[in-house]
C-alpha positions as CSV (number, residue, x, y, z in Angstrom):
1,M,-25.7,12.8,-9.6
2,R,-22.2,11.9,-8.6
3,K,-21.8,11.0,-5.0
4,E,-18.8,12.2,-2.9
5,I,-17.5,8.7,-2.3
6,V,-16.7,6.2,-4.9
7,V,-15.8,2.5,-4.5
8,L,-14.1,0.9,-7.6
9,G,-13.8,-2.8,-8.1
10,L,-10.7,-3.4,-10.3
11,G,-9.6,-6.5,-12.1
12,N,-10.0,-9.0,-14.9
13,E,-12.6,-11.6,-13.9
14,V,-11.5,-14.1,-16.5
15,M,-8.0,-14.3,-14.8
16,S,-9.1,-16.0,-11.6
17,D,-7.9,-14.1,-8.5
18,E,-7.2,-11.0,-10.6
19,G,-11.0,-10.5,-10.6
20,I,-11.4,-10.3,-6.8
21,G,-12.0,-6.5,-6.8
22,V,-14.9,-6.8,-9.2
23,K,-16.4,-9.8,-7.3
24,I,-16.3,-7.8,-4.0
25,L,-17.8,-4.8,-5.7
26,R,-20.8,-6.9,-7.0
27,R,-21.5,-8.0,-3.4
28,F,-21.6,-4.3,-2.3
29,E,-23.9,-3.5,-5.2
30,E,-26.4,-6.0,-3.9
31,H,-26.7,-3.9,-0.7
32,S,-26.0,-0.4,-2.1
33,E,-29.0,1.0,-0.3
34,A,-27.0,0.7,2.9
35,Y,-24.5,3.2,1.5
36,P,-26.6,6.1,0.1
37,E,-23.5,8.4,-0.1
38,V,-21.4,5.9,-2.1
39,D,-21.3,5.2,-5.9
40,F,-20.1,1.6,-6.6
41,L,-18.4,1.3,-10.0
42,D,-17.0,-1.7,-11.8
43,A,-13.7,-0.4,-13.1
44,G,-12.7,-3.8,-14.5
45,T,-9.5,-3.2,-16.5
46,G,-10.5,0.4,-17.0
47,G,-7.0,1.8,-17.3
48,V,-7.0,5.6,-17.9
49,S,-10.8,5.7,-17.6
50,V,-10.3,5.4,-13.9
51,V,-9.3,9.1,-13.9
52,H,-12.8,10.0,-14.8
53,M,-14.4,7.6,-12.3
54,I,-12.6,9.2,-9.4
55,A,-12.6,12.8,-10.6
56,E,-13.9,15.4,-8.2
57,R,-14.8,13.0,-5.5
58,K,-14.1,13.6,-1.8
59,K,-13.0,10.0,-1.3
60,A,-12.1,7.0,-3.6
61,V,-11.8,3.4,-2.4
62,L,-10.1,1.0,-4.8
63,I,-10.4,-2.7,-4.4
64,D,-7.9,-4.8,-6.3
65,C,-5.7,-7.9,-6.4
66,A,-2.2,-6.9,-5.3
67,K,1.0,-9.0,-5.2
68,M,2.5,-7.9,-1.9
69,G,4.6,-10.9,-0.9
70,S,2.0,-12.0,1.7
71,A,0.1,-15.2,2.2
72,A,-2.6,-15.7,-0.4
73,G,-5.9,-14.1,0.7
74,T,-4.2,-11.4,2.9
75,I,-5.9,-8.0,2.6
76,K,-4.0,-4.8,3.3
77,R,-5.2,-1.2,3.3
78,F,-2.9,1.4,2.1
79,T,-2.7,4.8,0.4
80,P,-0.9,5.6,-2.9
81,A,2.0,7.2,-0.9
82,D,2.5,3.9,0.9
83,V,3.5,1.9,-2.2
84,K,5.8,1.8,-5.1
85,S,4.7,0.2,-8.3
86,V,6.9,-2.4,-10.1
87,K,4.4,-3.1,-12.9
88,E,5.9,-3.2,-16.3
89,L,3.7,-2.0,-19.1
90,S,3.8,-2.6,-22.8
91,D,2.5,1.0,-23.5
92,F,0.3,-0.3,-26.3
93,S,-3.1,0.2,-24.8
94,L,-5.1,2.8,-22.8
95,H,-6.7,-0.1,-21.0
96,E,-3.3,-1.3,-19.6
97,T,-2.0,1.1,-17.1
98,D,-0.4,1.4,-13.7
99,L,-2.9,2.4,-11.0
100,L,-0.4,4.8,-9.4
101,K,0.2,6.5,-12.7
102,V,-3.6,7.0,-13.1
103,I,-3.7,8.6,-9.6
104,S,-0.7,10.8,-10.5
105,L,-2.5,11.9,-13.7
106,S,-5.6,12.7,-11.7
107,E,-3.4,14.9,-9.4
108,T,-1.9,16.6,-12.4
109,L,-5.4,17.4,-13.8
110,G,-6.5,18.8,-10.4
111,T,-9.4,16.3,-10.2
112,C,-7.9,13.9,-7.6
113,P,-10.0,13.0,-4.6
114,G,-8.9,14.4,-1.3
115,E,-8.5,10.8,0.1
116,I,-7.6,7.6,-1.8
117,V,-7.5,4.3,-0.1
118,I,-6.5,1.0,-1.7
119,F,-7.5,-2.4,-0.4
120,G,-5.1,-4.9,-2.0
121,I,-5.7,-8.6,-1.8
122,E,-2.9,-11.1,-2.3
123,P,-3.7,-13.5,-5.1
124,E,-3.1,-17.3,-4.9
125,K,-3.3,-17.6,-8.7
126,I,-3.6,-15.5,-11.7
127,E,-4.4,-17.6,-14.7
128,P,-7.2,-18.0,-17.3
129,G,-10.4,-19.2,-15.7
130,G,-13.1,-17.2,-14.0
131,K,-13.0,-19.0,-10.6
132,I,-11.6,-17.2,-7.6
133,S,-9.2,-19.5,-5.5
134,K,-10.5,-21.0,-2.3
135,S,-8.1,-18.9,-0.2
136,L,-9.7,-15.8,-1.4
137,S,-13.3,-17.0,-1.8
138,D,-13.3,-18.2,1.8
139,N,-12.4,-14.7,3.0
140,I,-14.9,-12.6,1.0
141,E,-17.2,-11.9,3.9
142,G,-14.2,-10.7,5.9
143,Y,-13.1,-8.4,3.1
144,I,-16.5,-7.0,2.9
145,A,-16.7,-6.4,6.7
146,L,-13.3,-4.7,6.7
147,I,-14.2,-2.4,3.8
148,S,-17.7,-1.7,5.2
149,K,-16.1,-0.7,8.5
150,Y,-13.9,1.8,6.6
151,L,-16.9,3.2,4.7
152,G,-18.6,3.7,8.0
């Protein structure tokens, strides 16, 4: 049965800091019993499939790497209305998409959650290699604490 709240970890784990959302999600999954009202889903590079993951939920929390012009490792909480995407897409794949366009599609379909919050983490590096940079890995406990506080 689908729960009213969903937390999605987004990112590509083989591209270093790009995988931070999935890494944090896995940590939450280890203690999912502490959040009985929450579904934790690995959205990876899910693209348009994210529409189905968030559909008909009361709240969606998205965790992802985000280039925000801040110091590496900085985490910021925002809503889709707070940001403007500058991502350029090749439009060759359903797995490559702009998160804000996915949310817009969800709204158009009438299945969008009532509340969407994005936790963006400034990357230090995005390059091949599965290892998260030190500036992010040193802060994982803080990221989890902040997101946990938001989840209540």
